[in-house]
ZALUMSE-151147 format. One record per residue (C-alpha): residue number from 1; residue in one letter; x, y negated, z. Coordinates in steps of 0.02 Angstrom, whole numbers. Example, Ala and Ser with C-alpha at 12.3 -4.5 7.8 and 13.67 -1.06 7.14 Angstrom:
<r 1 "a" <615 225 390>>
<r 2 "s" <684 53 357>>
REM end
This chain:
<r 1 "x" <0 0 0>>
<r 2 "x" <69 -169 -51>>
<r 3 "x" <50 -311 73>>
<r 4 "x" <30 -430 -72>>
<r 5 "x" <-108 -513 -173>>
<r 6 "x" <-174 -405 -313>>
<r 7 "x" <-205 -562 -415>>
<r 8 "x" <-26 -624 -412>>
<r 9 "x" <50 -450 -424>>
<r 10 "x" <-51 -401 -577>>
<r 11 "x" <-24 -561 -678>>
<r 12 "x" <129 -624 -770>>
<r 13 "x" <189 -773 -666>>
<r 14 "x" <192 -947 -738>>
<r 15 "x" <370 -1011 -741>>
<r 16 "x" <377 -1200 -761>>
<r 17 "x" <513 -1282 -863>>
<r 18 "x" <665 -1316 -753>>
<r 19 "x" <721 -1494 -726>>
<r 20 "x" <777 -1624 -601>>
<r 21 "x" <652 -1723 -501>>
<r 22 "x" <606 -1886 -586>>
<r 23 "x" <652 -2047 -499>>
<r 24 "x" <479 -2119 -531>>
<r 25 "x" <309 -2056 -588>>
<r 26 "x" <135 -2125 -604>>
<r 27 "x" <62 -1988 -494>>
<r 28 "x" <141 -1864 -374>>
<r 29 "x" <32 -1716 -327>>
<r 30 "x" <74 -1622 -168>>
<r 31 "x" <22 -1441 -192>>
<r 32 "x" <23 -1327 -344>>
<r 33 "x" <-141 -1236 -315>>
<r 34 "x" <-299 -1255 -419>>
<r 35 "x" <-337 -1431 -357>>
<r 36 "x" <-163 -1494 -397>>
<r 37 "x" <-147 -1406 -564>>
<r 38 "x" <-320 -1460 -621>>
<r 39 "x" <-286 -1641 -573>>
<r 40 "x" <-116 -1634 -659>>
<r 41 "x" <-194 -1570 -819>>
<r 42 "x" <-325 -1708 -821>>
<r 43 "x" <-205 -1848 -777>>
<r 44 "x" <-74 -1792 -902>>
<r 45 "x" <-207 -1781 -1039>>
<r 46 "x" <-249 -1962 -999>>
<r 47 "x" <-67 -2012 -1026>>
<r 48 "x" <-3 -2021 -847>>
<r 49 "x" <171 -1965 -796>>
<r 50 "x" <133 -1829 -668>>
<r 51 "x" <244 -1726 -553>>
<r 52 "x" <171 -1578 -457>>
<r 53 "x" <274 -1537 -302>>
<r 54 "x" <245 -1360 -240>>
<r 55 "x" <330 -1292 -85>>
<r 56 "x" <325 -1109 -137>>
<r 57 "x" <425 -1028 -277>>
<r 58 "x" <270 -1007 -387>>
<r 59 "x" <108 -1100 -413>>
<r 60 "x" <-55 -1040 -333>>
<r 61 "x" <32 -940 -198>>
<r 62 "x" <-85 -997 -59>>
<r 63 "x" <-276 -994 -59>>
<r 64 "x" <-287 -1010 -249>>
<r 65 "x" <-201 -843 -272>>
<r 66 "x" <-252 -755 -111>>
<r 67 "x" <-442 -756 -119>>
<r 68 "x" <-577 -631 -165>>
<r 69 "x" <-591 -681 -348>>
<r 70 "x" <-765 -758 -336>>
<r 71 "x" <-819 -914 -432>>
<r 72 "x" <-985 -940 -345>>
<r 73 "x" <-1114 -1076 -351>>
<r 74 "x" <-1213 -1121 -196>>
<r 75 "x" <-1159 -1209 -38>>
<r 76 "x" <-1050 -1133 98>>
<r 77 "x" <-1193 -1177 217>>
<r 78 "x" <-1374 -1122 202>>
<r 79 "x" <-1468 -1237 83>>
<r 80 "x" <-1617 -1251 200>>
<r 81 "x" <-1505 -1300 345>>
<r 82 "x" <-1416 -1429 237>>
<r 83 "x" <-1580 -1504 179>>
<r 84 "x" <-1648 -1515 355>>
<r 85 "x" <-1489 -1592 426>>
<r 86 "x" <-1438 -1708 283>>
<r 87 "x" <-1599 -1730 183>>
<r 88 "x" <-1663 -1650 25>>
<r 89 "x" <-1579 -1773 -93>>
<r 90 "x" <-1406 -1744 -20>>
<r 91 "x" <-1426 -1555 -12>>
<r 92 "x" <-1490 -1552 -191>>
<r 93 "x" <-1347 -1662 -253>>
<r 94 "x" <-1216 -1555 -167>>
<r 95 "x" <-1293 -1392 -228>>
<r 96 "x" <-1289 -1455 -407>>
<r 97 "x" <-1109 -1508 -385>>
<r 98 "x" <-1063 -1327 -352>>
<r 99 "x" <-1160 -1278 -509>>
<r 100 "x" <-1056 -1406 -603>>
<r 101 "x" <-898 -1336 -525>>
<r 102 "x" <-929 -1163 -600>>
<r 103 "x" <-962 -1249 -767>>
<r 104 "x" <-796 -1341 -751>>
<r 105 "x" <-700 -1179 -729>>
<r 106 "x" <-786 -1099 -878>>
<r 107 "x" <-755 -1252 -987>>
<r 108 "x" <-568 -1257 -946>>
<r 109 "x" <-552 -1071 -978>>
<r 110 "x" <-625 -1096 -1152>>
<r 111 "x" <-536 -1260 -1191>>
<r 112 "x" <-365 -1191 -1145>>
<r 113 "x" <-392 -1013 -1205>>
<r 114 "x" <-352 -937 -1035>>
<r 115 "x" <-368 -747 -1037>>
<r 116 "x" <-425 -720 -858>>
<r 117 "x" <-576 -603 -878>>
<r 118 "x" <-700 -741 -838>>
<r 119 "x" <-874 -665 -822>>
<r 120 "x" <-1035 -748 -769>>
<r 121 "x" <-1127 -601 -693>>
<r 122 "x" <-1206 -691 -545>>
<r 123 "x" <-1192 -673 -357>>
<r 124 "x" <-1298 -562 -246>>
<r 125 "x" <-1309 -614 -64>>
<r 126 "x" <-1355 -460 36>>
<r 127 "x" <-1458 -440 196>>
<r 128 "x" <-1431 -297 319>>
<r 129 "x" <-1564 -352 447>>
<r 130 "x" <-1744 -411 436>>
<r 131 "x" <-1698 -581 508>>
<r 132 "x" <-1567 -602 372>>
<r 133 "x" <-1691 -555 237>>
<r 134 "x" <-1817 -679 306>>
<r 135 "x" <-1683 -815 299>>
<r 136 "x" <-1647 -771 118>>
<r 137 "x" <-1833 -779 78>>
<r 138 "x" <-1845 -954 154>>
<r 139 "x" <-1692 -1009 56>>
<r 140 "x" <-1759 -936 -105>>
<r 141 "x" <-1926 -1025 -86>>
<r 142 "x" <-1846 -1194 -52>>
<r 143 "x" <-1711 -1176 -184>>
<r 144 "x" <-1834 -1121 -318>>
<r 145 "x" <-1945 -1269 -279>>
<r 146 "x" <-1812 -1402 -254>>
<r 147 "x" <-1650 -1364 -344>>
<r 148 "x" <-1628 -1195 -432>>
<r 149 "x" <-1774 -1107 -517>>
<r 150 "x" <-1654 -971 -576>>
<r 151 "x" <-1633 -886 -406>>
<r 152 "x" <-1728 -726 -366>>
<r 153 "x" <-1767 -630 -207>>
<r 154 "x" <-1737 -443 -225>>
<r 155 "x" <-1813 -310 -113>>
<r 156 "x" <-1722 -156 -48>>
<r 157 "x" <-1768 -50 -199>>
<r 158 "x" <-1706 -180 -324>>
<r 159 "x" <-1542 -198 -229>>
<r 160 "x" <-1522 -10 -219>>
<r 161 "x" <-1539 1 -408>>
<r 162 "x" <-1372 -88 -428>>
<r 163 "x" <-1282 -67 -261>>
<r 164 "x" <-1255 115 -211>>
<r 165 "x" <-1273 87 -24>>
<r 166 "x" <-1414 114 100>>
<r 167 "x" <-1358 -31 212>>
<r 168 "x" <-1450 -170 122>>
<r 169 "x" <-1634 -213 139>>
<r 170 "x" <-1637 -351 9>>
<r 171 "x" <-1540 -490 -71>>
<r 172 "x" <-1540 -660 -154>>
<r 173 "x" <-1480 -667 -334>>
<r 174 "x" <-1396 -828 -394>>
<r 175 "x" <-1368 -808 -579>>
<r 176 "x" <-1249 -954 -609>>
<r 177 "x" <-1104 -876 -512>>
<r 178 "x" <-952 -801 -596>>
<r 179 "x" <-787 -710 -566>>
<r 180 "x" <-614 -707 -643>>
<r 181 "x" <-437 -644 -620>>
<r 182 "x" <-359 -778 -509>>
<r 183 "x" <-177 -742 -553>>
<r 184 "x" <-207 -753 -740>>
<r 185 "x" <-310 -911 -721>>
<r 186 "x" <-174 -991 -615>>
<r 187 "x" <-41 -952 -744>>
<r 188 "x" <-151 -1019 -883>>
<r 189 "x" <-195 -1177 -788>>
<r 190 "x" <-13 -1211 -746>>
<r 191 "x" <39 -1185 -927>>
<r 192 "x" <-102 -1300 -985>>
<r 193 "x" <-51 -1439 -865>>
<r 194 "x" <129 -1426 -925>>
<r 195 "x" <77 -1419 -1107>>
<r 196 "x" <-17 -1583 -1086>>
<r 197 "x" <138 -1666 -1011>>
<r 198 "x" <136 -1636 -823>>
<r 199 "x" <298 -1580 -741>>
<r 200 "x" <285 -1444 -610>>
<r 201 "x" <423 -1424 -480>>
<r 202 "x" <413 -1266 -375>>
<r 203 "x" <520 -1239 -220>>
<r 204 "x" <496 -1423 -181>>
<r 205 "x" <411 -1449 -12>>
<r 206 "x" <360 -1627 32>>
<r 207 "x" <426 -1673 203>>
<r 208 "x" <368 -1853 216>>
<r 209 "x" <270 -1990 129>>
<r 210 "x" <330 -2169 149>>
<r 211 "x" <209 -2304 93>>
<r 212 "x" <282 -2452 -1>>
<r 213 "x" <206 -2607 79>>
<r 214 "x" <17 -2617 63>>
<r 215 "x" <15 -2541 -111>>
<r 216 "x" <-34 -2366 -163>>
<r 217 "x" <148 -2332 -204>>
<r 218 "x" <242 -2205 -97>>
<r 219 "x" <415 -2135 -81>>
<r 220 "x" <389 -1947 -82>>
<r 221 "x" <530 -1864 14>>
<r 222 "x" <583 -1685 -26>>
<r 223 "x" <743 -1584 6>>
<r 224 "x" <782 -1604 -180>>
<r 225 "x" <770 -1793 -178>>
<r 226 "x" <646 -1936 -168>>
<r 227 "x" <515 -1980 -298>>
<r 228 "x" <433 -2151 -309>>
<r 229 "x" <251 -2126 -355>>
<r 230 "x" <121 -2253 -404>>
<r 231 "x" <-12 -2140 -329>>
<r 232 "x" <-10 -1983 -222>>
<r 233 "x" <-139 -1842 -215>>
<r 234 "x" <-133 -1720 -69>>
<r 235 "x" <-196 -1551 -129>>
<r 236 "x" <-122 -1440 7>>
<r 237 "x" <-275 -1352 77>>
<r 238 "x" <-230 -1267 241>>
<r 239 "x" <-54 -1223 184>>
<r 240 "x" <73 -1201 323>>
<r 241 "x" <217 -1241 204>>
<r 242 "x" <294 -1412 188>>
<r 243 "x" <296 -1556 311>>
<r 244 "x" <164 -1604 436>>
<r 245 "x" <220 -1777 491>>
<r 246 "x" <132 -1876 355>>
<r 247 "x" <-24 -1768 350>>
<r 248 "x" <-76 -1769 534>>
<r 249 "x" <-240 -1860 502>>
<r 250 "x" <-295 -1721 385>>
<r 251 "x" <-229 -1581 493>>
<r 252 "x" <-343 -1634 635>>
<r 253 "x" <-493 -1612 521>>
<r 254 "x" <-453 -1445 440>>
<r 255 "x" <-441 -1274 522>>
<r 256 "x" <-347 -1138 430>>
<r 257 "x" <-449 -979 459>>
<r 258 "x" <-383 -812 401>>
<r 259 "x" <-479 -709 275>>
<r 260 "x" <-418 -537 226>>
<r 261 "x" <-437 -425 75>>
<r 262 "x" <-403 -246 21>>
<r 263 "x" <-407 -174 -155>>
<r 264 "x" <-435 10 -188>>
<r 265 "x" <-344 123 -306>>
<r 266 "x" <-424 130 -481>>
<r 267 "x" <-593 216 -466>>
<r 268 "x" <-629 242 -651>>
<r 269 "x" <-761 154 -755>>
<r 270 "x" <-901 280 -728>>
<r 271 "x" <-879 292 -540>>
<r 272 "x" <-872 104 -519>>
<r 273 "x" <-1024 79 -631>>
<r 274 "x" <-1122 200 -521>>
<r 275 "x" <-1065 104 -367>>
<r 276 "x" <-1100 -74 -426>>
<r 277 "x" <-1199 -72 -586>>
<r 278 "x" <-1220 -262 -597>>
<r 279 "x" <-1034 -299 -581>>
<r 280 "x" <-1079 -459 -489>>
<r 281 "x" <-995 -545 -344>>
<r 282 "x" <-1071 -486 -180>>
<r 283 "x" <-1073 -561 -7>>
<r 284 "x" <-1162 -504 151>>
<r 285 "x" <-1264 -627 253>>
<r 286 "x" <-1175 -637 422>>
<r 287 "x" <-1053 -748 513>>
<r 288 "x" <-923 -607 509>>
<r 289 "x" <-966 -556 332>>
<r 290 "x" <-896 -453 190>>
<r 291 "x" <-875 -500 8>>
<r 292 "x" <-834 -385 -136>>
<r 293 "x" <-824 -364 -325>>
<r 294 "x" <-744 -253 -456>>
<r 295 "x" <-588 -283 -562>>
<r 296 "x" <-555 -261 -749>>
<r 297 "x" <-450 -106 -711>>
<r 298 "x" <-594 -27 -612>>
<r 299 "x" <-545 -59 -432>>
<r 300 "x" <-652 -123 -288>>
<r 301 "x" <-599 -285 -204>>
<r 302 "x" <-664 -290 -25>>
<r 303 "x" <-636 -438 90>>
<r 304 "x" <-695 -520 249>>
<r 305 "x" <-649 -614 406>>
<r 306 "x" <-589 -453 488>>
<r 307 "x" <-495 -544 625>>
<r 308 "x" <-488 -726 677>>
<r 309 "x" <-300 -733 653>>
<r 310 "x" <-170 -809 538>>
<r 311 "x" <-106 -705 393>>
<r 312 "x" <60 -614 417>>
<r 313 "x" <120 -440 365>>
<r 314 "x" <74 -367 536>>
<r 315 "x" <-90 -461 544>>
<r 316 "x" <-136 -413 366>>
<r 317 "x" <-104 -228 399>>
<r 318 "x" <-213 -230 556>>
<r 319 "x" <-350 -322 463>>
<r 320 "x" <-338 -199 320>>
<r 321 "x" <-384 -55 435>>
<r 322 "x" <-536 -151 498>>
<r 323 "x" <-588 -189 320>>
<r 324 "x" <-570 -6 271>>
<r 325 "x" <-693 38 410>>
<r 326 "x" <-818 -88 343>>
<r 327 "x" <-794 -24 166>>
<r 328 "x" <-823 157 217>>
<r 329 "x" <-975 113 323>>
<r 330 "x" <-1053 25 174>>
<r 331 "x" <-999 153 43>>
<r 332 "x" <-975 322 131>>
<r 333 "x" <-942 401 -39>>
<r 334 "x" <-774 308 -39>>
<r 335 "x" <-715 378 127>>
<r 336 "x" <-529 417 116>>
<r 337 "x" <-504 318 -45>>
<r 338 "x" <-329 252 -76>>
<r 339 "x" <-295 69 -37>>
<r 340 "x" <-164 -6 -154>>
<r 341 "x" <-164 -188 -94>>
<r 342 "x" <-193 -279 68>>
<r 343 "x" <-165 -464 102>>
<r 344 "x" <-229 -616 193>>
<r 345 "x" <-249 -800 157>>
<r 346 "x" <-303 -960 241>>
<r 347 "x" <-473 -1039 212>>
<r 348 "x" <-466 -1229 233>>
<r 349 "x" <-621 -1243 340>>
<r 350 "x" <-700 -1411 383>>
<r 351 "x" <-813 -1429 534>>
<r 352 "x" <-968 -1458 426>>
<r 353 "x" <-912 -1328 297>>
<r 354 "x" <-922 -1455 156>>
<r 355 "x" <-780 -1525 50>>
<r 356 "x" <-702 -1692 93>>
<r 357 "x" <-613 -1803 -32>>
<r 358 "x" <-563 -1984 -38>>
<r 359 "x" <-420 -2102 -1>>
<r 360 "x" <-337 -2153 163>>
<r 361 "x" <-187 -2267 186>>
<r 362 "x" <-157 -2265 -1>>
<r 363 "x" <-154 -2074 -14>>
<r 364 "x" <-290 -1978 -106>>
<r 365 "x" <-345 -1807 -43>>
<r 366 "x" <-467 -1667 -82>>
<r 367 "x" <-486 -1513 29>>
<r 368 "x" <-601 -1428 154>>
<r 369 "x" <-681 -1312 27>>
<r 370 "x" <-727 -1189 167>>
<r 371 "x" <-719 -1026 71>>
<r 372 "x" <-795 -1090 -92>>
<r 373 "x" <-633 -1161 -159>>
<r 374 "x" <-596 -1072 -322>>
<r 375 "x" <-727 -1169 -418>>
<r 376 "x" <-732 -1328 -314>>
<r 377 "x" <-543 -1349 -313>>
<r 378 "x" <-536 -1344 -503>>
<r 379 "x" <-685 -1461 -515>>
<r 380 "x" <-618 -1583 -385>>
<r 381 "x" <-448 -1588 -470>>
<r 382 "x" <-536 -1663 -620>>
<r 383 "x" <-647 -1775 -514>>
<r 384 "x" <-501 -1844 -412>>
<r 385 "x" <-404 -1876 -573>>
<r 386 "x" <-550 -1983 -632>>
<r 387 "x" <-560 -2067 -462>>
<r 388 "x" <-376 -2111 -466>>
<r 389 "x" <-399 -2186 -639>>
<r 390 "x" <-526 -2306 -566>>
<r 391 "x" <-694 -2217 -573>>
<r 392 "x" <-743 -2213 -388>>
<r 393 "x" <-912 -2136 -428>>
<r 394 "x" <-825 -1980 -497>>
<r 395 "x" <-795 -1918 -319>>
<r 396 "x" <-956 -1831 -262>>
<r 397 "x" <-898 -1826 -80>>
<r 398 "x" <-849 -2010 -65>>
<r 399 "x" <-893 -2112 90>>
<r 400 "x" <-940 -1961 194>>
<r 401 "x" <-890 -1973 378>>
<r 402 "x" <-755 -1852 431>>
<r 403 "x" <-722 -1852 617>>
<r 404 "x" <-577 -1755 692>>
<r 405 "x" <-613 -1585 767>>
<r 406 "x" <-610 -1605 957>>
<r 407 "x" <-455 -1525 1034>>
<r 408 "x" <-377 -1482 866>>
<r 409 "x" <-205 -1563 865>>
<r 410 "x" <-95 -1417 810>>
<r 411 "x" <-112 -1230 781>>
<r 412 "x" <-295 -1174 800>>
<r 413 "x" <-281 -1100 975>>
<r 414 "x" <-470 -1083 986>>
<r 415 "x" <-493 -957 844>>
<r 416 "x" <-510 -801 955>>
<r 417 "x" <-650 -885 1053>>
<r 418 "x" <-734 -938 891>>
<r 419 "x" <-723 -760 826>>
<r 420 "x" <-802 -691 985>>
<r 421 "x" <-943 -818 973>>
<r 422 "x" <-985 -771 795>>
<r 423 "x" <-977 -585 830>>
<r 424 "x" <-1100 -607 974>>
<r 425 "x" <-1210 -715 863>>
<r 426 "x" <-1213 -579 729>>
<r 427 "x" <-1259 -448 859>>
<r 428 "x" <-1415 -541 917>>
<r 429 "x" <-1473 -609 748>>
REM end
């Protein structure tokens, strides 16, 4: 079993053109994940001189390459809860922004000819308890009436027709959702950004930002030298690599929560078709939930928040055993199946589980995707590029309040307690 991401291990890596750091650029982007690469592509297409500064040795080595491979529409919070807390208009606008985010990924895949197995097969949110099914029914009714007439509530029989498990009593089908091979998309997006003129520098962690007077200009300090940038975009997510000193304001508002994934040995086309006939993305409705899908080479990708811990080789291996138990409980016919990959990644979770993007002290930022980042990161890269070119209305999350998380000033010491709370909540729901 490899303690490595299937997506990055099974894709040819993108190797940017070597070169020295420029002395000056129009835009410096901190982070070479989907947000940074997407913004770099858009800005370079518009004629800007762009430098992407990535701490790791390859692009998309953090959340962009260590996720479950879903490109889902729908909010990270329940639509009904969002509408009741923030109002129907806000909830509807945000929901449609996630629809647009999936469209953005699909458009870029086609425009740049990225061979990443993009498929729009929909998402099925699965209920294991009557209370969960009732919640899905309420969501379906409101969503159909207010924002998405293309959703459908499925009963136990309809779910059983395409998911070979007796655990589920119903589900909510959202047809706009998609999936793709994250490693191949990352390589294609990086190559596209470079082809349009962006320069991507891996192995270049940013240690400090130094603002030049009251302008938007910054001196961007790295171990390889200093770059003077007319504008800076922070696209770091919850990455633990690079410096913290200049990013403290953001770090107090984002919690990096571990999410873990295993991938089976190849199961064969017929066996996998019998297991998951719809080949959709699937997610269970719970606080400690599972998410799963198939791969082009006929494997099953199975993930979840197995442990409230940070990813490391030891932590990933422990989480992998917990995930195997969940897999075998859901699909007993796979008991004893070989597991070829196991890894973990960090979800950049905001307190309200909604993205946050804007500008502070002359630095632009976009993060807090809260587990729905593959599509929103790509989308927000383009939106922040437009924002930085002067179109303030391009940022759908502008002017939203973003208070610090109480007590969060460093490593998230409270995660075990949070995990216990959510497990207890799942037990009584």
